[in-house]
N, C-alpha and C positions, 0 to 999 in steps of 0.2 A: 615654642618660645625661641626668639632669636638668641644667638650666642655671639658675643664679641670675643674674638681671639687675637692675642698679640704676644710677641716675644719681647722679654725685657732685654735691653741692649746696654745695660751698665751705665746709665746716665747718673752722674754724681748726686744731683739734687732730687732724683726720683727713686731712691733706693728702697723706700718703704712701699708696701703694697697699696696703701691709701693714696699716696702721692702719685704713684704710677697709674692707678685706675683713673683718678681725677684728671690727670694730664692726657692720657691716651683717649679717654671717652669724652673729653671736654666737659667735665662735670665739676660742680663745686665739691669741695672736700666734704661738706655736709651730706650731699647726695651720694658721693662715693662711700661714705661711712654707712649710710642707710643700706646700700647694696651688701656691704660686709655683714651688717647686722641681720639682714635677711638670709644670710648664708648661701648666697648664689654665686660666690667667687671661688674659683679653683685654680691652684698653682700646680702644674705638672700632674693634672688629673686628681689632685687631692683637695678637698674642701678646706679653705682657710678663711677665718673671719677676724683675725687679729690685724688691726690697722697698722701696727708698727712692724709687721712681719717683714724681715729683711729679704729682699730679692737677690738672686744671683744671676749673673750673665747667662742668657740662654733659657731662663725659666719661661715656660709658656703659661700665660694667664688667660683664663676663660671666665667670662662674666655672662650669666644668663640674665637677659634684660627683657622687660616687657616692651618698652620702646625707649631708646636712648634719644634724647632731644638735644639739638644743637642750640646755642644761644642765638637769638635774633640780633643781628649786628647793629641795628639802629636803636632798639628800645631797651635792650638788656634783659628782656623777658625771654622765656623759653619759646622756641620756634616750633615749626611743624615737625612731624616724625621723620627726621632725616639723620642718618648716621654718618659719622665722619668718614668711615671706610666705605661708604656707598659709591664713591666716585671710582668707576672702573677705568676710564680713559679721559684725558683732557688735553687739548691743544688749542691753538688760536681760533680754530673754526668749529670744533665739535666737543661735546661733553657727553659721555655715556655714563649713566647713573643706574644703580641697582635700586629700583623703586620698591619700597616695602608695601605690603597690603594696607588697606584702609586709609589711603590718601589719594586725592585726585592728581592726575598728571598735570593738568593745567586749569587755570581759573583762579578764583579767589581762594586763599589759604591752601594752595596746591604745592606740589613739588617744584613746578616751574617758578612760582612766586618766591619760594624759599631760595632757589638758586639765583634768581635775579638779585635778591637782597644779599645773599652770601658773597656773590662775585661782583657786586656793584655794577651790574650790566643789565639794563632794561631791554636789550635786544635779544636776550636768551629766549628761545622759542622751541617748544616740543615739536619734533619732526613727526612723531606718531604718538598715539595714546595707548594706555592700558587702562582697563576698567578699575574703579576704586578698589575692589576686592582682590585684584590680580597683582602679583608681584612679578618682577622681571626687569630686564635691561631696557632702558628708554634712551633714545638719542635726542639730544638737544643741540640746536644750532646756536652758535655764539654771535652770529650776525645775520642780516637779511640775505646776503649773497649765499652763504653756506646753507641757509634754510631752503632757498629756491633750488640749489643744486641737489640737495638731498631729497626734496619733494619730487623732483623729476625722476631721480633714481628709483625712489619707492614706487612711483606709478608704473615704471617700465619693468623693473627687475626684481622686486622684493615680494616674497609671499610670506605670510605669517603662519606660524603653527603654535599650538598650545598643548601643553602636557599637563594632565591632572594627576596628582598623586593621591591615592586613597589609602587610608589606614583603617583597618578593621573591616567588618562585614557590612555590606549594603543590604539593609533589611527589606526595603520595599521599593517598587518602581518609582514612587513619588520622589525619592531622594535623587534618582538619576535625572528625572525631568526638571527638577529645580535648577540644576546647573547646566542643562543641555545648551549646546551652541551649534548652530548649523554652519558648517564651513562653506567656503566659496564653491566647492564642488557639490554642494547640496547633500552631503553625507552628515548625518548626526552621529557624533562619536559615541553617544550613549547607546544608540541602537547596536553598534558593533560590540560594545561592552556586554549588553544583555545577551547576545547570541553565544557568548563563550561559556 
């Protein structure tokens, strides 16, 4: 499960845990209270569920979330699965975003569509893609010139690599082949894994 982590910086109007969570995760107070009621909020590594809990400067708040949703700027409804702290870098030309799993990089109801809405910029375009199930950093161009420059760079100088993390035992070969991917050099990473 994803964990949202932030440090309380002593803002006068956000001194309660409820207000701080709602503000930092861009949630309604009702949704923030639901997280507290689920007991998925920790302050300095201790579980806290009291909405009026008083925060001190430097407190580290952690919230275990299934998917934190940002509001859709135009309709007021909740948008796609895109977290506030997902923006890794932004300037006038490029935007680098940490893409969560289970969302398309581009297309209808995608991360790209969400960014276009969020930044009021219909020129935002993904320079490369990650599969729906894959999480990782994605580069978006903020304009057509930036897209063309990065596209040229990708064709000449960029190679992709993927790392899979497994937890627990893999019981049968069928699990390895389900997620197999043949790289550009024709080597199947699952074959290397089976030989160990």
